[in-house]
C-alpha positions as CSV (number, residue, x, y, z in Angstrom):
1,M,2.5,-35.2,-16.0
2,K,1.0,-34.8,-12.4
3,I,-0.5,-31.7,-10.9
4,P,2.2,-30.8,-8.4
5,L,4.7,-30.3,-11.4
6,L,2.3,-28.0,-13.1
7,L,1.8,-26.0,-9.9
8,L,5.7,-25.1,-10.0
9,R,5.1,-23.7,-13.3
10,F,1.9,-22.1,-12.6
11,P,2.1,-21.2,-8.8
12,H,-1.0,-19.0,-8.5
13,C,-3.4,-21.7,-9.8
14,Y,-5.1,-24.3,-7.6
15,F,-5.9,-27.8,-8.8
16,S,-7.4,-30.8,-6.9
17,R,-4.7,-33.1,-5.6
18,R,-6.5,-36.1,-7.1
19,T,-6.9,-34.5,-10.6
20,Y,-4.4,-35.7,-13.4
21,I,-3.6,-34.1,-16.6
22,T,-4.5,-36.4,-19.5
23,N,-4.5,-33.6,-22.4
24,S,-4.0,-30.1,-22.3
25,H,-3.5,-27.3,-24.9
26,F,-2.9,-23.7,-24.9
27,A,-5.9,-21.5,-26.2
28,S,-5.3,-18.7,-28.5
29,G,-3.2,-16.0,-27.2
30,A,-2.0,-18.5,-24.7
31,D,-3.8,-16.6,-22.0
32,F,-5.8,-19.9,-20.9
33,L,-4.7,-23.4,-20.2
34,S,-7.6,-25.9,-20.8
35,I,-7.3,-29.1,-18.7
36,G,-9.5,-32.2,-19.1
37,S,-9.0,-34.6,-16.5
38,L,-10.6,-38.1,-17.2
39,M,-11.0,-40.3,-14.3
40,P,-11.6,-44.0,-14.3
41,A,-15.1,-45.4,-15.1
42,H,-16.5,-45.2,-11.6
43,R,-15.5,-41.6,-11.1
44,C,-16.3,-38.1,-12.6
45,R,-14.6,-36.0,-15.3
46,T,-13.7,-32.6,-14.4
47,K,-12.7,-29.8,-16.5
48,W,-10.6,-26.8,-15.2
49,M,-9.9,-23.5,-16.8
50,C,-6.7,-22.1,-15.4
51,S,-5.4,-18.5,-15.9
52,S,-2.7,-16.4,-14.0
53,N,-5.6,-14.6,-11.9
54,G,-6.7,-18.0,-10.6
55,V,-9.0,-21.1,-11.5
56,R,-12.4,-21.4,-13.0
57,R,-14.1,-24.6,-12.9
58,E,-16.1,-25.3,-15.9
59,L,-17.5,-28.6,-14.9
60,C,-17.3,-30.5,-11.8
61,Q,-19.5,-33.2,-10.6
62,Q,-19.0,-34.5,-7.1
63,V,-16.6,-37.5,-6.9
64,A,-18.3,-40.8,-5.9
65,P,-16.4,-43.4,-4.0
66,D,-13.1,-42.4,-2.4
67,Q,-9.9,-43.1,-4.3
68,H,-8.6,-44.9,-1.2
69,I,-11.7,-47.2,-1.0
70,A,-11.3,-48.2,-4.5
71,E,-7.6,-49.4,-3.7
72,L,-8.7,-51.7,-1.0
73,S,-9.2,-55.3,-1.3
74,D,-12.6,-57.0,-0.7
75,R,-10.9,-58.4,2.5
76,E,-10.0,-55.1,3.7
77,Q,-13.4,-53.6,3.1
78,R,-15.3,-56.4,5.0
79,L,-12.9,-55.6,7.8
80,I,-13.6,-51.9,7.6
81,D,-17.3,-52.7,7.6
82,R,-17.3,-55.3,10.3
83,L,-15.4,-53.0,12.7
84,Y,-17.3,-49.9,12.0
85,S,-20.6,-51.7,12.6
86,G,-19.3,-53.2,15.8
87,L,-18.0,-49.9,16.8
88,I,-21.0,-47.8,16.6
89,Q,-23.2,-50.7,18.2
90,G,-20.8,-50.2,21.4
91,Q,-18.9,-53.7,21.3
92,R,-15.6,-53.1,23.2
93,A,-13.8,-56.0,21.2
94,C,-14.3,-54.0,18.1
95,L,-13.1,-50.9,19.7
96,A,-10.0,-52.9,21.0
97,E,-9.1,-54.2,17.3
98,A,-9.9,-50.6,15.9
99,I,-7.4,-48.9,17.9
100,T,-4.8,-51.9,17.3
101,L,-5.4,-51.2,13.5
102,V,-4.8,-47.5,13.9
103,E,-1.8,-48.0,16.1
104,S,-0.2,-50.2,13.2
105,T,3.0,-48.9,11.6
106,Q,2.5,-51.2,8.5
107,N,1.9,-49.0,5.4
108,R,-0.9,-51.2,4.3
109,K,-2.8,-51.4,7.6
110,K,-2.2,-47.5,7.9
111,K,-3.9,-47.1,4.8
112,V,-6.7,-49.2,5.8
113,A,-6.9,-47.5,9.0
114,Q,-7.4,-43.9,7.5
115,V,-10.0,-44.9,5.3
116,F,-11.6,-46.5,8.5
117,L,-11.3,-43.4,10.4
118,Q,-12.9,-41.3,7.7
119,K,-15.8,-43.4,8.1
120,V,-16.0,-43.0,11.7
121,L,-15.3,-39.3,11.4
122,S,-18.3,-39.0,9.0
123,Y,-20.5,-40.8,11.5
124,H,-19.3,-38.6,14.5
125,R,-19.9,-35.5,12.5
126,E,-23.7,-36.7,11.9
127,Q,-24.1,-37.5,15.4
128,E,-23.0,-33.9,16.5
129,K,-25.5,-32.6,14.2
130,L,-28.4,-34.6,15.9
131,N,-26.9,-33.3,19.2
132,Q,-27.4,-29.7,18.2
133,G,-23.7,-29.4,17.4
134,K,-22.6,-30.0,20.7
135,P,-19.6,-32.5,21.4
136,L,-20.5,-36.2,22.0
137,A,-18.0,-36.7,24.9
138,F,-16.0,-34.9,27.3
139,R,-12.4,-35.2,26.8
140,V,-10.1,-34.9,29.8
141,G,-6.4,-35.0,30.1
142,L,-4.9,-36.1,33.5
143,S,-1.1,-35.9,34.5
144,G,0.9,-35.6,37.4
145,P,4.4,-36.8,38.9
146,P,4.7,-40.3,39.7
147,G,3.3,-41.4,43.1
148,A,0.4,-38.8,42.7
149,G,-2.2,-41.7,42.6
150,K,-3.4,-41.3,39.2
151,S,-4.5,-44.9,38.8
152,T,-6.0,-45.1,41.9
153,F,-8.0,-41.8,41.2
154,I,-9.0,-42.8,37.9
155,E,-10.5,-46.3,39.0
156,C,-12.5,-44.2,41.8
157,F,-13.6,-41.6,39.7
158,G,-14.4,-43.9,36.7
159,K,-16.5,-46.1,39.0
160,M,-18.4,-43.0,40.2
161,L,-19.5,-42.1,36.8
162,T,-20.3,-45.7,35.6
163,E,-22.6,-45.9,38.6
164,R,-24.2,-42.7,37.3
165,K,-24.8,-44.4,34.0
166,Y,-21.9,-42.9,32.3
167,R,-19.5,-44.7,29.9
168,V,-16.1,-44.2,30.5
169,S,-13.0,-44.7,28.4
170,V,-9.5,-44.6,29.6
171,L,-6.5,-44.0,27.4
172,A,-3.4,-44.8,29.5
173,V,0.0,-44.1,28.0
174,D,2.8,-46.0,29.4
175,P,6.5,-44.9,28.6
176,S,8.6,-47.4,26.5
177,S,12.0,-48.2,27.3
178,S,14.8,-46.5,25.2
179,A,16.9,-49.6,25.4
180,S,14.4,-52.6,24.7
181,G,11.4,-50.4,23.4
182,G,9.2,-52.6,25.7
183,S,6.5,-51.0,28.1
184,L,5.2,-52.5,31.2
185,L,1.5,-51.5,30.4
186,G,0.6,-52.0,33.9
187,D,-2.2,-49.3,34.5
188,K,-4.9,-51.9,33.6
189,T,-3.7,-54.2,36.2
190,R,-3.7,-51.3,38.9
191,M,-7.5,-50.6,38.0
192,T,-8.9,-53.9,38.6
193,E,-12.7,-53.2,39.5
194,L,-12.9,-50.5,36.7
195,S,-11.5,-52.9,34.1
196,R,-14.4,-55.5,34.9
197,D,-17.1,-52.7,34.5
198,M,-19.0,-53.2,31.3
199,N,-19.5,-49.4,31.1
200,A,-15.8,-48.6,31.1
201,Y,-13.0,-49.4,28.6
202,I,-9.3,-49.2,29.7
203,R,-6.6,-49.2,26.8
204,P,-2.9,-49.2,27.9
205,S,-0.7,-47.9,24.9
206,P,3.1,-47.6,24.8
207,T,4.6,-44.2,23.7
208,R,7.2,-46.2,21.4
209,G,9.4,-43.2,22.0
210,T,7.1,-40.7,20.6
211,L,8.1,-37.0,21.8
212,G,5.5,-35.7,24.2
213,G,4.6,-38.9,26.2
214,V,1.7,-39.5,24.1
215,T,1.3,-42.2,21.5
216,R,1.4,-41.4,17.7
217,T,-2.3,-42.3,17.6
218,T,-3.9,-40.8,20.8
219,N,-6.2,-38.3,18.7
220,E,-7.4,-41.4,16.6
221,A,-7.8,-43.4,19.8
222,I,-10.1,-40.7,21.2
223,L,-12.2,-40.4,18.0
224,L,-12.8,-44.0,18.0
225,C,-13.7,-44.0,21.9
226,E,-16.3,-41.3,21.2
227,G,-17.6,-43.6,18.1
228,G,-18.1,-46.3,20.4
229,G,-20.4,-44.4,22.5
230,Y,-18.3,-43.5,25.3
231,D,-19.3,-40.2,27.2
232,V,-16.2,-39.4,29.1
233,V,-12.6,-39.9,27.6
234,L,-9.9,-40.0,30.2
235,V,-6.2,-39.6,28.8
236,E,-3.7,-40.4,31.3
237,T,-0.1,-39.0,30.2
238,V,3.4,-40.3,31.4
239,G,3.9,-37.6,34.0
240,V,5.1,-34.0,34.4
241,G,7.1,-33.0,31.5
242,Q,6.7,-32.7,27.7
243,S,3.6,-34.9,27.7
244,E,1.2,-32.1,29.1
245,F,2.0,-29.9,26.1
246,A,1.2,-32.5,23.7
247,V,-2.2,-33.7,25.6
248,A,-3.6,-30.1,25.9
249,D,-4.0,-30.1,22.2
250,M,-6.2,-33.4,22.6
251,V,-8.5,-32.6,25.3
252,D,-11.4,-30.2,26.4
253,M,-10.2,-30.1,30.1
254,F,-6.6,-30.7,31.5
255,I,-6.2,-31.7,35.2
256,L,-3.1,-31.6,37.2
257,L,-3.0,-34.3,39.9
258,L,-0.5,-33.8,42.7
259,P,0.8,-35.5,46.1
260,P,0.3,-33.3,49.0
261,A,3.8,-34.1,50.5
262,G,6.8,-34.0,47.8
263,G,9.1,-31.1,49.0
264,D,8.9,-27.6,47.3
265,E,6.0,-28.3,44.9
266,L,5.9,-24.9,43.5
267,Q,9.5,-25.5,42.6
268,G,9.0,-29.0,41.5
269,I,6.4,-28.1,38.8
270,K,7.0,-26.1,35.8
271,R,5.2,-22.8,35.5
272,G,4.3,-23.6,32.0
273,I,2.4,-26.9,33.0
274,I,0.5,-25.0,35.9
275,E,-0.6,-22.3,33.4
276,M,-2.2,-25.3,31.2
277,A,-4.1,-26.7,34.0
278,D,-7.8,-26.0,34.2
279,L,-8.0,-27.7,37.5
280,V,-5.3,-28.8,40.2
281,A,-6.2,-31.6,42.5
282,I,-4.4,-32.5,45.4
283,N,-4.9,-36.3,46.1
284,K,-4.1,-38.3,49.2
285,A,-5.8,-35.7,51.2
286,D,-6.5,-37.9,54.2
287,G,-5.1,-39.2,57.4
288,D,-1.8,-37.4,58.5
289,L,-1.7,-35.8,55.0
290,V,-4.7,-33.4,55.5
291,V,-2.4,-30.8,57.1
292,P,0.1,-30.8,54.2
293,A,-2.7,-31.1,51.6
294,R,-4.1,-27.8,53.0
295,R,-1.0,-26.1,52.8
296,I,-0.3,-27.1,49.3
297,Q,-3.6,-26.1,48.3
298,A,-3.3,-22.6,49.9
299,E,0.2,-22.2,47.9
300,Y,-1.1,-23.1,44.7
301,V,-4.2,-20.9,45.0
302,S,-1.8,-18.0,45.8
303,A,0.5,-18.8,42.9
304,M,-2.3,-19.3,40.2
305,K,-3.7,-15.6,40.9
306,L,-0.2,-14.5,39.3
307,L,-0.7,-16.5,36.2
308,R,-2.0,-15.2,33.0
309,K,-5.8,-15.9,32.5
310,R,-6.3,-18.2,29.5
311,S,-10.2,-18.4,29.4
312,K,-12.6,-15.6,29.7
313,V,-15.2,-17.5,31.5
314,W,-13.2,-19.8,33.7
315,R,-10.4,-19.4,36.3
316,P,-8.5,-22.7,37.3
317,K,-9.5,-24.2,40.6
318,V,-7.4,-26.0,43.3
319,M,-9.2,-28.7,45.0
320,R,-8.3,-31.4,47.9
321,I,-9.3,-35.0,47.0
322,S,-8.8,-38.4,48.4
323,A,-9.2,-41.1,45.8
324,K,-8.7,-43.7,48.8
325,T,-11.7,-42.6,50.8
326,G,-13.6,-41.0,47.8
327,E,-13.9,-37.6,49.6
328,G,-14.1,-34.8,47.0
329,I,-14.5,-36.9,44.1
330,S,-18.1,-35.8,43.6
331,D,-17.7,-32.2,44.1
332,M,-14.6,-32.6,41.7
333,W,-16.8,-33.8,38.9
334,D,-19.2,-30.9,39.6
335,K,-16.5,-28.5,38.8
336,M,-15.8,-30.4,35.9
337,T,-19.2,-30.3,34.4
338,E,-19.3,-26.7,35.4
339,F,-16.3,-26.0,33.3
340,R,-17.6,-27.9,30.4
341,D,-21.0,-26.0,30.5
342,L,-19.4,-22.8,30.8
343,M,-16.9,-23.4,27.9
344,L,-19.9,-24.6,25.6
345,T,-22.0,-21.6,26.4
346,S,-19.3,-19.1,25.7
347,G,-18.2,-20.9,22.4
348,E,-14.7,-21.4,23.8
349,L,-15.1,-25.3,23.7
350,I,-15.9,-25.5,20.0
351,A,-13.4,-23.1,18.9
352,K,-10.5,-25.0,21.0
353,R,-11.6,-28.3,19.2
354,R,-11.4,-26.6,15.9
355,K,-7.9,-25.4,16.8
356,Q,-6.9,-28.9,17.8
357,Q,-8.1,-30.3,14.6
358,K,-5.5,-28.0,12.8
359,V,-2.6,-28.9,15.2
360,W,-3.6,-32.7,14.7
361,M,-3.2,-32.2,10.9
362,W,0.2,-30.8,11.2
363,N,1.5,-33.2,13.9
364,L,0.8,-35.8,11.2
365,I,2.3,-34.0,8.4
366,Q,5.7,-33.6,10.5
367,E,5.4,-37.3,11.4
368,N,4.9,-38.3,7.7
369,M,7.6,-36.1,6.1
370,L,10.0,-37.5,8.7
371,E,9.2,-40.8,7.6
372,H,9.5,-40.0,4.1
373,F,12.6,-38.4,4.5
374,R,14.4,-41.3,6.4
375,S,13.2,-43.8,3.7
376,H,13.9,-41.8,0.9
377,L,16.4,-43.3,-1.6
378,A,18.8,-40.3,-1.9
379,V,19.1,-40.2,2.0
380,K,18.6,-43.5,3.5
381,D,21.9,-45.1,2.6
382,K,23.7,-41.8,3.8
383,I,22.2,-41.7,7.3
384,P,24.3,-44.4,8.8
385,L,27.7,-42.8,7.4
386,L,26.8,-39.6,8.6
387,E,25.8,-40.6,11.9
388,E,29.2,-42.5,12.3
389,K,30.9,-39.3,11.3
390,V,29.0,-37.2,13.9
391,L,29.8,-39.8,16.5
392,S,33.5,-39.7,15.8
393,G,33.7,-36.0,15.9
394,V,34.5,-35.6,12.1
395,L,31.4,-33.8,11.3
396,S,29.3,-31.5,13.5
397,P,25.5,-32.5,13.7
398,G,24.4,-29.4,12.0
399,L,26.8,-29.9,9.1
400,A,25.5,-33.5,8.9
401,A,21.9,-32.5,9.0
402,D,22.8,-29.8,6.0
403,L,24.3,-32.7,3.9
404,L,21.2,-34.9,4.4
405,L,19.0,-31.9,3.5
406,K,20.8,-31.2,0.4
407,A,21.0,-34.8,-0.6
408,F,17.2,-35.0,0.0
409,R,16.5,-31.7,-2.3
410,D,18.7,-33.1,-5.0
411,G,16.8,-36.3,-5.0
412,L,13.4,-34.8,-5.5
């Protein structure tokens, strides 16, 4: 009998999720349940004493190799070792292959990817300790409406950073077609100079219909880029909409890029998105668009004074830049480094990253639970039938959902 069944019987007791009951007996008086867990030869033996008041661990040695590693084949372990070695040495080919691995939807590759990510995460933690607990890279989210000049800005901004000896990675997310499922992935073709720079790495990825406009594995890709030694990680989202709320839980700083002439700007941009922006940049402030850019800047400066302050040490700034001429790009980087330094000194940046780790975990739980629900034997065959009834109007969506959930619960 596995532990989860026992947890239903003893809800106030806690057991290790990898511990299995091999023999159990009630002691005299039935006050305690003694559980001995015998692991395979390469693992440890753990004995637990459980009572209604909690758990007392009698003997526990640290578990040696992880169970997931033991389940991998020699070929898979060699793949992990090769990718890990190449990644920490800064090889772009290994970084690209590693991101492809974590983006895979095949169950076996997903298991290999999780082992690989755990290894990279351990390395990442060690490097942060050597860096006095400070983050290794600066994570920046960038978004804006179509036509704001995001790709032009990234190329200009990225070239400036690489000339200053920074290593820059760009995770450009392209929306997938709801009809064909395909993506153009054209961002790399619009950043021709930056894509040839050996100190830069550009990775376009399709959303594959993921809600929020960021990929299922954007968090993992950010971690891999940092493991590869990149100092600045830029995450370009699909556009103004739900994507900003998703990317805000992944980055240190969120930048909203806007064009200077797009009608009534304050009506066209949602208030919630403006509230999340740490910096608003009015792009294309050159030539005939200088005057409209100044007007839009003044409007946003006034509007943002009315918004609730999210940080104790930073008030969002509004700047004018021109990615075409390069004007204001250097000043923008100065403001970004000022933001990073203030947030680090106050401790807000570290607290923000810890909160993001928890959000990341729950996002994965939701995704995996939905996948498990769809593939469950008690539900899988009923989904097409109930969908057809919903489409024909025989059942309401709510009633169909209740029937599927009931079938899932009964099948557990």
